[in-house]
C-alpha positions as CSV (number, residue, x, y, z in Angstrom):
1,M,-15.4,-40.4,9.6
2,T,-12.2,-41.8,11.1
3,N,-10.2,-39.5,13.3
4,S,-6.7,-38.6,12.3
5,D,-3.8,-39.0,14.7
6,D,-3.1,-35.3,14.0
7,S,-6.6,-34.0,14.4
8,Y,-5.6,-30.5,15.6
9,M,-3.6,-28.1,13.5
10,K,-1.6,-25.2,14.8
11,R,-1.0,-22.2,12.6
12,G,0.3,-18.7,13.2
13,K,-2.1,-15.7,13.1
14,A,-0.6,-14.5,9.8
15,Q,-1.3,-17.8,8.2
16,V,-4.8,-17.8,9.4
17,L,-5.2,-14.3,8.2
18,F,-4.5,-15.2,4.6
19,N,-5.0,-19.0,4.3
20,Y,-7.6,-20.1,6.8
21,L,-10.5,-17.6,6.5
22,P,-14.2,-18.4,6.1
23,G,-14.9,-19.7,2.6
24,N,-11.4,-20.9,1.9
25,T,-10.3,-24.6,1.6
26,F,-7.1,-26.2,2.7
27,D,-5.3,-29.6,3.1
28,Y,-5.7,-30.7,6.6
29,T,-2.6,-32.1,8.4
30,G,-2.3,-35.9,8.4
31,K,-5.1,-38.0,6.8
32,S,-8.0,-35.7,7.6
33,G,-8.4,-34.7,3.9
34,I,-9.5,-31.4,2.5
35,H,-11.5,-29.0,4.7
36,R,-13.3,-25.7,4.3
37,V,-13.2,-23.0,7.0
38,E,-16.7,-22.4,8.4
39,G,-16.0,-20.0,11.2
40,I,-13.4,-18.2,13.3
41,D,-13.2,-18.0,17.1
42,A,-11.8,-14.4,17.5
43,V,-11.2,-11.7,20.0
44,E,-12.3,-8.1,19.4
45,R,-9.5,-5.5,18.8
46,S,-10.4,-2.5,20.9
47,D,-6.9,-1.1,20.6
48,L,-7.4,-0.2,16.9
49,D,-9.2,2.8,15.5
50,I,-12.2,1.2,13.9
51,G,-13.4,4.5,12.2
52,Y,-10.0,5.2,10.6
53,I,-9.5,1.6,9.4
54,G,-13.2,1.2,8.4
55,R,-13.1,4.3,6.2
56,Q,-10.0,3.0,4.4
57,V,-11.7,-0.3,3.8
58,L,-14.8,1.4,2.3
59,N,-12.5,3.4,0.1
60,K,-11.1,0.2,-1.3
61,V,-14.5,-1.4,-1.6
62,Q,-15.7,1.6,-3.7
63,A,-13.7,0.2,-6.7
64,W,-16.1,-2.8,-6.8
65,R,-19.3,-0.9,-5.9
66,S,-18.8,1.4,-8.9
67,G,-18.3,-1.6,-11.3
68,E,-20.4,-4.2,-12.9
69,Y,-19.7,-7.0,-10.4
70,S,-20.2,-4.9,-7.3
71,A,-19.4,-5.8,-3.7
72,V,-21.6,-7.8,-1.3
73,G,-22.1,-7.7,2.4
74,F,-20.2,-4.5,3.2
75,P,-21.9,-1.8,5.4
76,Q,-22.3,1.8,4.5
77,Y,-20.6,3.2,7.5
78,A,-17.2,2.7,9.0
79,D,-18.4,2.1,12.5
80,S,-20.5,-0.9,11.3
81,F,-17.4,-3.1,11.2
82,Q,-15.8,-5.0,14.0
83,L,-12.0,-5.5,14.2
84,V,-11.1,-9.0,15.3
85,E,-8.0,-11.1,15.7
86,P,-8.4,-14.8,14.8
87,R,-7.6,-17.4,17.5
88,E,-9.2,-20.8,16.4
89,V,-10.8,-22.0,13.2
90,T,-13.8,-24.2,12.8
91,T,-13.8,-26.4,9.6
92,S,-15.8,-29.1,7.8
93,V,-14.9,-31.6,5.2
94,F,-15.2,-30.1,1.7
95,P,-15.5,-30.8,-1.2
96,L,-17.9,-33.7,-0.7
97,L,-16.7,-35.5,-3.9
98,F,-14.9,-38.8,-3.3
99,R,-13.4,-41.6,-5.6
100,C,-12.8,-45.2,-4.8
101,T,-9.1,-46.0,-4.9
102,T,-10.0,-49.5,-6.3
103,C,-12.9,-49.2,-8.8
104,E,-12.6,-45.4,-9.3
105,R,-16.4,-44.9,-8.8
106,I,-17.5,-41.5,-7.7
107,H,-19.2,-41.0,-4.3
108,S,-20.8,-37.6,-3.7
109,Y,-22.8,-36.2,-0.7
110,K,-25.0,-33.2,-0.3
111,N,-23.6,-32.2,3.1
112,T,-21.4,-33.5,5.9
113,N,-24.3,-34.8,7.9
114,E,-25.2,-37.1,5.0
115,L,-21.6,-38.3,4.8
116,A,-21.4,-39.0,8.5
117,K,-24.7,-40.8,8.5
118,Y,-24.2,-43.1,5.5
119,N,-20.4,-43.5,5.1
120,R,-18.5,-42.5,8.2
121,S,-16.0,-45.3,7.5
122,L,-15.2,-43.9,4.0
123,N,-15.6,-47.3,2.3
124,C,-16.7,-47.9,-1.3
125,K,-20.4,-48.7,-1.4
126,S,-20.3,-50.5,-4.8
127,D,-21.3,-54.1,-4.9
128,G,-18.3,-56.4,-4.9
129,C,-15.8,-53.6,-4.1
130,S,-14.0,-53.4,-0.8
131,G,-11.9,-50.3,-1.6
132,S,-11.7,-47.1,0.4
133,I,-12.7,-43.7,-0.9
134,Q,-10.7,-40.5,-1.0
135,Q,-11.6,-36.9,-1.6
136,H,-11.3,-35.4,-5.1
137,Q,-9.4,-32.1,-5.0
138,F,-11.7,-30.4,-7.5
139,V,-14.2,-27.6,-6.8
140,F,-16.5,-25.4,-8.9
141,I,-16.0,-21.6,-8.3
142,H,-17.7,-18.5,-9.7
143,E,-17.0,-14.8,-9.9
144,C,-19.8,-14.1,-7.5
145,G,-17.9,-15.9,-4.7
146,E,-19.8,-19.2,-4.8
147,I,-18.0,-22.5,-4.4
148,K,-19.5,-26.0,-4.9
149,S,-18.6,-29.6,-4.9
150,P,-18.8,-31.3,-8.3
151,F,-21.9,-33.5,-8.5
152,P,-22.5,-35.8,-11.5
153,G,-26.2,-36.4,-10.8
154,Q,-28.2,-39.1,-12.6
155,C,-27.1,-40.8,-15.8
156,S,-29.5,-39.9,-18.7
157,R,-29.1,-43.3,-20.3
158,C,-29.2,-45.9,-17.4
159,N,-30.6,-43.6,-14.7
160,S,-27.8,-44.6,-12.3
161,Y,-26.4,-42.2,-9.7
162,D,-23.6,-44.4,-8.4
163,D,-21.5,-45.6,-11.4
164,W,-19.8,-42.4,-12.5
165,K,-16.0,-42.0,-12.9
166,F,-14.1,-38.8,-13.2
167,E,-12.3,-39.4,-16.5
168,S,-9.5,-37.1,-17.5
169,F,-8.1,-39.2,-20.3
170,G,-4.6,-38.7,-19.0
171,S,-4.8,-35.0,-19.6
172,Q,-4.0,-32.3,-17.0
173,R,-6.5,-29.9,-18.6
174,F,-9.9,-29.6,-17.0
175,R,-11.6,-28.9,-20.3
176,N,-10.7,-32.5,-21.4
177,A,-12.2,-34.1,-18.3
178,R,-15.7,-35.8,-18.5
179,W,-18.1,-37.8,-16.3
180,F,-18.0,-41.4,-17.6
181,C,-20.6,-43.9,-16.6
182,L,-19.0,-47.3,-15.8
183,N,-22.4,-49.0,-16.2
184,C,-23.5,-47.9,-19.7
185,K,-20.4,-46.1,-21.1
186,N,-22.3,-42.8,-21.3
187,E,-20.3,-39.6,-21.1
188,K,-21.3,-36.0,-20.2
189,D,-19.6,-32.7,-19.5
190,I,-18.4,-31.8,-16.0
191,E,-20.1,-28.5,-15.5
192,A,-22.1,-26.5,-13.1
193,W,-24.2,-23.3,-13.2
194,C,-24.5,-20.6,-10.6
195,N,-27.9,-19.1,-9.6
196,C,-26.5,-15.6,-9.0
197,D,-27.4,-12.4,-10.8
198,L,-24.2,-12.2,-12.9
199,P,-24.7,-12.6,-16.6
200,N,-22.2,-15.5,-17.0
201,S,-23.5,-18.2,-14.8
202,R,-21.1,-21.0,-15.9
203,M,-18.9,-22.1,-13.0
204,Q,-15.2,-22.8,-13.4
205,L,-13.7,-26.2,-12.4
206,T,-10.4,-25.9,-10.6
207,V,-8.2,-27.6,-8.0
208,H,-9.3,-26.4,-4.6
209,R,-5.8,-25.1,-3.6
210,A,-5.5,-23.0,-6.8
211,S,-4.8,-19.3,-6.1
212,S,-7.9,-18.3,-8.1
213,A,-10.1,-20.3,-5.8
214,F,-9.8,-17.9,-2.9
215,Q,-8.1,-14.5,-3.1
216,P,-8.1,-12.5,0.1
217,H,-8.0,-8.7,-0.1
218,H,-6.2,-6.7,2.5
219,L,-4.8,-3.3,3.4
220,T,-1.9,-2.4,5.6
221,V,-1.8,0.5,8.0
222,I,0.6,1.9,10.5
223,N,-1.0,1.0,13.8
224,I,-1.3,4.4,15.5
225,G,-4.9,5.8,15.8
226,H,-6.2,9.2,16.8
227,G,-9.7,8.3,17.6
228,A,-12.8,9.1,15.6
229,A,-11.4,12.4,14.4
230,A,-9.1,10.6,12.0
231,D,-11.5,10.9,9.1
232,A,-9.7,11.5,5.7
233,S,-13.0,12.6,4.1
234,A,-13.3,15.6,6.5
235,P,-11.7,18.8,5.4
236,R,-10.8,19.9,8.9
237,F,-8.9,16.7,9.6
238,G,-7.1,17.1,6.3
239,K,-6.1,20.6,7.1
240,T,-4.8,19.5,10.5
241,V,-2.7,16.7,8.8
242,F,-1.2,19.1,6.2
243,A,-0.6,21.9,8.7
244,K,1.7,19.5,10.7
245,Y,3.3,18.0,7.6
246,L,4.1,21.4,6.0
247,G,5.6,22.8,9.2
248,L,3.0,25.5,9.8
249,T,2.7,24.7,13.5
250,D,4.8,23.1,16.2
251,E,1.8,22.1,18.3
252,P,1.1,18.4,18.9
253,F,-1.3,16.9,16.4
254,D,-4.2,16.8,18.8
255,R,-3.7,20.4,19.9
256,I,-3.6,22.1,16.5
257,E,-6.1,25.0,16.3
258,L,-6.8,25.8,12.7
259,D,-8.4,29.1,13.6
260,S,-5.1,30.3,15.3
261,R,-2.7,32.5,13.5
262,R,0.9,31.4,12.8
263,V,3.5,33.6,14.4
264,S,6.1,34.6,11.8
265,E,9.8,34.8,12.6
266,E,9.6,38.6,12.1
267,R,6.8,38.9,14.7
268,E,8.8,36.8,17.1
269,R,11.8,39.1,16.6
270,V,9.7,42.3,17.3
271,E,8.0,40.7,20.3
272,S,11.4,39.8,21.8
273,Q,12.6,43.4,21.2
274,L,9.5,44.8,22.8
275,E,9.9,42.6,25.9
276,T,13.6,43.7,26.2
277,Y,12.7,47.4,26.0
278,Q,9.8,47.0,28.5
279,D,12.2,45.5,31.0
280,M,14.7,48.3,30.4
281,Y,12.1,51.0,30.8
282,E,11.3,50.0,34.4
283,S,14.8,50.8,35.6
284,Q,15.4,54.0,33.6
285,E,14.6,57.7,34.2
286,G,14.7,61.0,32.3
287,D,15.5,61.3,28.6
288,L,16.6,57.7,28.3
289,A,13.3,56.5,29.7
290,K,11.5,58.8,27.2
291,Q,13.6,57.4,24.3
292,I,12.8,53.8,25.4
293,A,9.1,54.6,25.7
294,D,9.2,55.9,22.1
295,E,10.8,52.7,20.9
296,I,8.1,50.7,22.7
297,E,5.4,52.6,21.0
298,D,7.0,52.0,17.6
299,L,7.3,48.3,18.2
300,K,3.6,48.1,19.3
301,E,2.6,49.8,16.0
302,Q,4.7,47.2,14.1
303,L,2.9,44.4,15.9
304,D,-0.5,46.0,15.1
305,D,0.4,46.1,11.4
306,M,1.4,42.4,11.5
307,D,-1.9,41.4,13.1
308,N,-3.7,42.9,10.1
309,G,-1.7,40.7,7.6
310,D,-1.9,37.3,9.3
311,E,-4.4,34.6,8.3
312,P,-5.6,31.5,10.2
313,I,-3.5,28.3,9.8
314,G,-6.5,26.5,8.3
315,D,-6.8,29.2,5.5
316,E,-3.1,29.1,4.9
317,V,-3.2,25.3,4.4
318,A,-6.1,25.6,2.0
319,G,-4.1,28.1,0.0
320,L,-1.3,25.6,-0.3
321,V,-3.5,22.5,-0.9
322,P,-6.6,23.6,-2.9
323,F,-8.6,20.4,-2.6
324,L,-8.9,21.1,1.1
325,N,-10.8,24.3,0.4
326,T,-14.3,22.7,0.5
327,D,-17.2,22.3,2.9
328,G,-18.1,18.9,1.5
329,D,-16.3,15.5,1.6
330,I,-12.8,15.3,0.2
331,S,-12.5,13.4,-3.1
332,Q,-11.0,9.9,-3.3
333,G,-7.7,11.1,-4.6
334,G,-7.6,13.8,-1.9
335,Q,-8.4,11.2,0.8
336,Q,-5.5,9.1,-0.5
337,A,-3.2,12.1,-0.1
338,I,-4.4,12.8,3.5
339,V,-3.9,9.1,4.4
340,D,-0.4,9.2,3.0
341,I,0.5,12.3,4.9
342,F,-1.2,11.1,8.1
343,Q,0.7,7.8,8.0
344,Y,3.9,9.8,7.3
345,H,3.2,11.9,10.4
346,N,2.6,8.8,12.5
347,L,5.9,7.3,11.4
348,T,8.0,10.5,11.8
349,E,6.4,12.0,14.9
350,E,4.9,9.2,17.0
351,L,7.4,6.4,16.7
352,K,11.0,5.9,18.0
353,R,12.9,6.8,14.9
354,R,16.6,7.4,14.5
355,T,18.3,8.8,11.4
356,A,21.1,6.9,9.7
357,R,23.5,9.5,11.0
358,E,22.3,9.1,14.6
359,I,22.6,5.3,14.3
360,I,26.2,5.5,13.0
361,L,27.3,8.1,15.6
362,E,25.9,6.0,18.5
363,A,27.7,2.8,17.5
364,G,31.3,2.0,18.5
365,A,33.7,2.9,21.3
366,D,33.5,6.3,23.0
367,T,37.0,7.5,22.2
368,P,38.1,10.6,20.2
369,Q,39.4,8.5,17.4
370,S,36.3,6.3,17.1
371,R,34.0,9.4,17.2
372,Q,36.0,11.0,14.4
373,R,35.8,7.9,12.3
374,R,32.0,7.7,12.8
375,E,31.6,11.3,11.9
376,L,33.5,10.7,8.7
377,R,31.3,7.7,7.9
378,A,28.1,9.6,8.6
379,D,29.3,12.5,6.4
380,R,30.2,10.2,3.5
381,L,26.7,8.5,3.8
382,E,24.9,11.8,3.8
383,N,26.9,12.8,0.7
384,Q,25.7,9.7,-1.0
385,F,22.1,10.6,-0.1
386,H,22.7,13.9,-1.8
387,Q,24.2,12.3,-4.9
388,L,21.3,9.8,-5.2
389,G,18.5,12.3,-4.5
390,L,17.6,11.0,-1.0
391,E,16.4,13.4,1.7
392,N,16.9,11.0,4.6
393,V,17.1,7.4,5.7
394,A,16.0,6.4,9.2
395,F,15.7,3.2,11.3
396,V,12.5,2.4,13.2
397,E,12.9,-0.2,15.9
398,D,9.3,-1.1,16.5
399,F,7.3,-0.5,13.4
400,P,3.7,-1.3,14.2
401,I,2.2,-2.7,11.0
402,T,-1.4,-4.0,10.9
403,N,-2.7,-6.2,8.2
404,V,-6.5,-6.0,7.7
405,V,-8.2,-8.6,5.5
406,F,-11.6,-7.3,4.5
407,G,-13.0,-9.7,1.9
408,F,-12.3,-12.1,-0.9
409,T,-12.8,-12.8,-4.6
410,R,-12.8,-15.9,-6.7
411,I,-11.3,-16.5,-10.2
412,N,-10.1,-12.9,-10.6
413,R,-8.8,-10.3,-8.3
414,E,-9.5,-7.0,-10.2
415,P,-12.8,-5.1,-9.6
416,D,-13.7,-5.3,-13.3
417,D,-13.7,-9.1,-13.3
418,S,-14.8,-10.2,-9.9
419,R,-17.3,-9.6,-7.1
420,L,-15.9,-8.7,-3.7
421,I,-17.4,-10.7,-0.8
422,A,-17.4,-9.5,2.8
423,F,-17.1,-11.9,5.7
424,S,-20.3,-12.3,7.6
425,E,-20.9,-11.6,11.2
426,S,-22.1,-15.2,11.5
427,D,-18.6,-16.3,10.4
428,V,-17.0,-15.2,13.7
429,D,-17.5,-15.9,17.4
430,S,-16.4,-12.8,19.2
431,S,-17.6,-10.3,21.8
432,G,-18.2,-7.6,19.1
433,D,-20.8,-7.1,16.5
434,G,-20.7,-5.9,12.9
435,T,-19.1,-7.0,9.7
436,P,-15.8,-8.6,10.7
437,L,-12.4,-7.3,9.5
438,F,-9.6,-9.8,10.4
439,T,-6.5,-8.2,11.7
440,D,-3.0,-9.0,12.8
441,T,-0.5,-6.5,14.2
442,V,3.2,-7.0,14.6
443,E,6.0,-4.6,15.7
444,T,9.0,-5.2,13.6
445,E,12.1,-3.4,12.5
446,A,12.0,-1.1,9.5
447,I,13.9,1.4,7.4
448,Q,12.3,4.6,6.1
449,V,13.6,6.2,3.0
450,E,12.6,9.7,1.8
451,L,13.3,11.2,-1.6
452,S,14.3,14.9,-2.0
453,P,11.1,16.9,-2.9
454,R,13.1,19.6,-4.7
455,R,15.0,17.0,-6.7
456,V,11.8,15.2,-7.6
457,V,10.2,18.4,-8.9
458,T,13.3,19.3,-10.9
459,W,13.3,15.8,-12.4
460,V,9.6,16.1,-13.4
461,L,10.3,19.5,-15.0
462,E,13.3,18.1,-16.9
463,N,11.2,15.3,-18.3
464,S,8.6,17.8,-19.5
465,R,10.8,19.1,-22.3
466,G,12.5,17.3,-25.2
467,D,11.4,14.7,-27.7
468,G,9.8,12.0,-25.5
469,E,6.2,10.9,-26.2
470,H,5.3,11.8,-22.6
471,V,6.6,15.4,-22.9
472,A,3.3,17.0,-23.9
473,A,1.3,15.0,-21.3
474,L,3.7,15.9,-18.5
475,G,3.8,19.6,-19.5
476,D,0.0,19.7,-19.6
477,A,-0.1,18.1,-16.2
478,I,2.2,20.8,-14.8
479,V,0.5,23.8,-16.4
480,N,-3.0,22.5,-15.4
481,S,-1.9,21.8,-11.8
482,H,-3.1,23.6,-8.7
483,L,-0.4,26.0,-7.7
484,P,0.1,27.1,-4.1
485,R,-1.4,30.5,-3.5
486,G,0.9,33.3,-4.7
487,R,3.2,31.0,-6.7
488,K,3.9,30.9,-10.4
489,Y,4.9,27.9,-12.5
490,P,8.3,26.6,-11.4
491,V,11.2,26.1,-13.8
492,P,14.7,24.8,-12.9
493,D,17.2,27.4,-12.1
494,S,19.6,25.8,-14.6
495,W,17.3,26.8,-17.5
496,D,18.3,30.0,-19.3
497,G,15.8,32.5,-20.8
498,S,15.7,30.7,-24.1
499,A,15.0,27.3,-22.5
500,V,12.2,28.8,-20.4
501,A,10.7,30.6,-23.4
502,T,10.7,27.4,-25.5
503,W,9.1,25.4,-22.7
504,C,6.4,28.0,-22.2
505,T,5.6,28.1,-26.0
506,E,5.4,24.3,-26.1
507,H,2.9,24.2,-23.2
508,G,0.9,27.4,-24.0
509,I,1.8,29.7,-21.2
510,D,3.7,33.1,-20.9
511,A,7.2,33.2,-19.5
512,V,6.0,36.0,-17.1
513,D,3.9,33.3,-15.4
514,T,7.0,31.3,-14.4
515,E,9.6,31.7,-11.6
516,P,12.8,29.8,-10.6
517,L,12.2,26.7,-8.5
518,S,14.6,28.2,-5.9
519,E,11.8,30.8,-5.1
520,W,9.7,28.0,-3.8
521,D,10.1,27.1,-0.2
522,E,9.8,23.5,1.2
523,P,6.1,23.8,2.2
524,A,5.2,25.0,-1.3
525,I,7.1,22.1,-3.0
526,R,5.7,19.4,-0.7
527,S,2.1,20.8,-1.0
528,W,2.3,21.0,-4.8
529,L,3.3,17.4,-5.1
530,A,0.8,16.1,-2.6
531,A,-2.1,18.2,-4.0
532,N,-1.7,17.3,-7.6
533,M,-1.2,13.5,-7.6
534,D,-4.3,11.6,-8.8
535,E,-6.0,8.7,-7.1
536,I,-3.8,5.6,-7.5
537,P,-5.8,2.5,-8.2
538,T,-4.7,-0.6,-6.2
539,F,-5.0,-3.2,-8.9
540,D,-4.4,-1.4,-12.2
541,Q,-1.3,-0.8,-14.3
542,L,-1.2,3.0,-14.4
543,K,-2.0,4.5,-17.7
544,M,-0.9,8.1,-18.6
545,D,-4.3,9.2,-19.6
546,P,-6.2,11.8,-17.5
547,D,-9.6,10.6,-18.9
548,D,-9.0,6.8,-18.4
549,G,-6.0,6.6,-16.1
550,V,-3.9,9.2,-14.2
551,D,-2.2,12.4,-15.3
552,A,1.5,12.3,-16.2
553,L,2.7,13.9,-13.0
554,T,1.1,11.0,-10.9
555,Y,2.5,8.5,-13.4
556,F,6.0,9.7,-13.2
557,V,6.2,10.3,-9.4
558,Y,4.6,7.0,-8.5
559,H,6.8,5.0,-10.9
560,L,9.9,6.7,-9.5
561,L,9.1,6.1,-5.9
562,H,7.9,2.5,-6.4
563,T,11.0,1.6,-8.5
564,Y,13.3,3.1,-6.0
565,S,11.6,1.1,-3.2
566,H,12.1,-2.1,-5.2
567,L,15.8,-1.3,-5.9
568,V,16.6,-0.6,-2.2
569,L,14.7,-3.8,-1.1
570,K,16.4,-6.0,-3.6
571,H,19.9,-4.8,-2.6
572,A,19.0,-4.9,1.1
573,T,18.1,-8.6,0.9
574,Q,21.6,-9.2,-0.6
575,L,23.3,-7.5,2.4
576,S,21.0,-8.2,5.3
577,G,20.5,-11.9,5.2
578,F,16.8,-11.6,4.5
579,S,15.2,-13.4,1.6
580,R,13.2,-11.2,-0.9
581,S,10.0,-12.5,0.5
582,S,11.0,-11.6,4.1
583,L,11.0,-7.9,3.5
584,A,8.0,-5.9,2.4
585,E,7.3,-2.3,1.3
586,F,5.0,0.3,2.5
587,L,4.5,3.3,0.2
588,M,3.5,6.9,1.0
589,P,3.7,8.4,-2.5
590,R,2.5,11.9,-1.7
591,A,5.1,12.2,1.0
592,L,7.8,10.8,-1.4
593,S,8.6,8.2,1.3
594,F,8.7,4.4,1.5
595,V,9.3,1.9,4.3
596,L,11.0,-1.5,4.1
597,Y,10.1,-3.7,7.0
598,S,10.5,-7.3,8.1
599,N,7.3,-9.2,7.4
600,Q,8.4,-12.2,9.5
601,R,5.7,-12.6,12.1
602,T,7.9,-13.1,15.2
603,D,7.9,-11.6,18.7
604,F,11.5,-10.4,18.4
605,N,13.6,-8.5,15.9
606,I,16.9,-10.1,14.8
607,G,18.5,-6.7,14.2
608,A,19.5,-7.3,10.6
609,L,18.0,-4.0,9.4
610,Y,19.7,-2.0,12.2
611,T,23.0,-3.6,11.2
612,L,22.3,-2.7,7.6
613,V,21.8,1.0,8.4
614,E,24.7,1.1,10.8
615,S,27.3,-0.8,8.8
616,T,26.5,-1.5,5.2
617,F,24.0,1.1,3.9
618,S,26.7,2.9,2.1
619,D,27.6,-0.4,0.3
620,L,24.0,-0.8,-0.6
621,L,23.8,2.6,-2.2
622,T,27.0,2.0,-4.1
623,E,25.7,-1.3,-5.5
624,L,22.3,0.4,-6.3
625,E,24.1,3.2,-8.2
626,N,26.6,1.0,-10.1
627,R,24.7,-2.2,-10.7
628,G,21.0,-1.5,-10.1
629,N,20.4,-1.0,-13.8
630,D,21.8,-4.4,-14.8
631,C,19.5,-7.1,-16.0
632,V,20.5,-10.5,-17.5
633,Y,17.5,-10.2,-19.9
634,D,18.6,-6.9,-21.5
635,P,18.2,-5.6,-24.1
636,V,14.7,-7.3,-24.1
637,C,13.8,-6.2,-20.6
638,S,14.8,-2.5,-21.2
639,R,12.9,-2.5,-24.5
640,E,9.7,-3.8,-22.8
641,G,9.6,-1.5,-19.7
642,G,12.7,-2.2,-17.7
643,A,11.1,-4.5,-15.1
644,C,11.3,-8.3,-14.8
645,H,11.7,-11.0,-12.2
646,N,15.5,-10.7,-12.5
647,C,15.9,-6.9,-12.0
648,L,12.9,-5.5,-10.1
649,H,10.1,-7.9,-9.4
650,L,9.5,-9.0,-5.8
651,S,7.3,-11.7,-4.3
652,E,3.6,-11.0,-4.1
653,V,3.7,-10.6,-0.3
654,S,6.4,-7.9,-0.6
655,C,5.1,-5.6,-3.3
656,V,2.0,-3.4,-2.7
657,H,1.1,-3.2,-6.3
658,F,1.7,-6.7,-7.7
659,N,5.0,-5.7,-9.4
660,R,3.2,-3.2,-11.5
661,N,4.2,0.4,-12.1
662,V,8.0,0.0,-11.9
663,G,10.7,0.6,-14.5
664,R,14.5,1.0,-14.2
665,D,14.5,3.9,-16.7
666,F,12.7,6.2,-14.2
667,V,15.7,5.9,-11.9
668,Y,18.6,5.5,-14.3
669,G,17.3,6.8,-17.6
670,S,16.2,5.0,-20.7
671,K,18.6,2.9,-22.6
672,G,18.9,3.2,-26.4
673,V,16.7,0.2,-27.1
674,S,13.8,1.4,-24.8
675,E,10.5,2.2,-26.4
676,R,10.1,5.3,-24.2
677,H,12.6,8.0,-23.4
678,V,12.9,9.1,-19.8
679,D,15.6,11.1,-18.2
680,G,16.7,9.2,-15.1
681,Y,16.4,10.6,-11.6
682,L,20.0,9.8,-10.8
683,G,21.2,11.6,-14.0
684,L,20.1,15.0,-12.7
685,N,22.6,17.8,-12.1
686,I,23.1,17.4,-8.3
687,D,23.5,21.2,-7.9
688,E,19.8,21.7,-8.7
């Protein structure tokens, strides 16, 4: 083959991670044609937690392993992976189907060695033709992961191999294309069959660069590991994660002792009094000393009584989060909850994170007038948070996000319609061993947004009464939920006795089994939400069906959080200078938190998100409140779910769930034309 003047392509790691992985095809720069990636020269990533990431990958793979198409090449254990960062790519010419630009005859080759041996100059071999040959852009693909060059074979009429033409008859549809013999005018279908074990062996003809030809699958993690102990399937790790999240201990994460007993505020008060009296006793005599001694004995008896009532932190966590009360492995839904909370812990405790108030107060001149103005701005912004049901907004300067590509599918993406293929150890040249996972880590700026847990629970309860089609399902999800130990079913404080009685009758419980939501403290509310959300499938549109979907609680909370994330991202791009595809979301549903981060793979941050928080986040929230429910396609959009490319949809690289499971009515309330009736989150009485 002739060498191109541009024989070496340079691409960033992120492009390699998604576009130049083994098995994928691409258009080589210059005149080098179409190539297929055969291998990757990579370096092993020893700075990442292979056990933690490997277990998350295997959890994703389970969706295919439990289906008809299955997954191929993946190990059983997390430590059988290797984490690598791509550096250089080895490629070969593919597909090996060529056409003469003069006579249009097809030239096909079994492999690149045959091409190099017999036609390195890429000239037409037909008698009397002096044309050159160029690659066809078509390939055959199959759900099993196979990819082939089209090969016409021998003509059944004239026995020729070399007189075929790819005839499309002027149509852009592949089903109209045929092999046409220029020698005898014979025609035959362009088809190929796969030798795999799947029932449908017919392969699909497509353009090599079509998105269906190679679909990489990846997950995203916050890059802070805690060693081999970070195992979401282990109850002890889950209890440690939730103990920190629920505020049951102030100890650093790696020093939490689940067998220790939490010191209550009352015990701390008594211990302080005891220490004071003991100091006083040493300097007193006579009756006063005797009186102090009596007080000391009384305080010691109080401490003895308190010791009898305490319980270990691990048991306390299990009482709040019932799925942790097991000796076996945690369920898939429980593992998702633990990962969510663990990532939330990494973000809030391990990274340099400043609240919006801190950002505003630190900006500007250090004069009394300037400080006063900044205090007023911060107060107004926090009042907006309260009005819009936000708990907090924070800026993260160096958000360490790691993308991990673990396999690919062809034709379809979903587990029900495709086989997931792992990359092979032979695909990479690295110092490690094991099934490769291709990674790329970047530290970028980000904004974290948290919804108010108490407001979310109130909103869920308000939607569990009335006339909507979801009312019964949502009420059933609540009354069948796992309550924190010692707690009754919560009802909003704004409901009077008649409203509570009606709600209890509708959902089959007694009013004596309820209590005002104000009786629940923050740990109880947070644990109830995290413990009762179902497993959230990566690829599916959520259905409100506990037998073939998720329960209504999961459906409502996830739609609310995901929609709120899209709304903030959409308005952020309008104010920050980023395009919609330049920002991406990272969701932690059980923690009611989402992160918007810059997904531009650069070594520096341009500061646009910092400026957004410091200067214009109040404007963003005002626009979100006043215009976020507008759509140029209404009333059609609102009638069909309240989500379209104009109002909510993001680019594929920005949304974690392929623009599924969002709807404006969850935030703003249903419009009159909507097919479902939902009370909007922003429509709540803010005094709740």
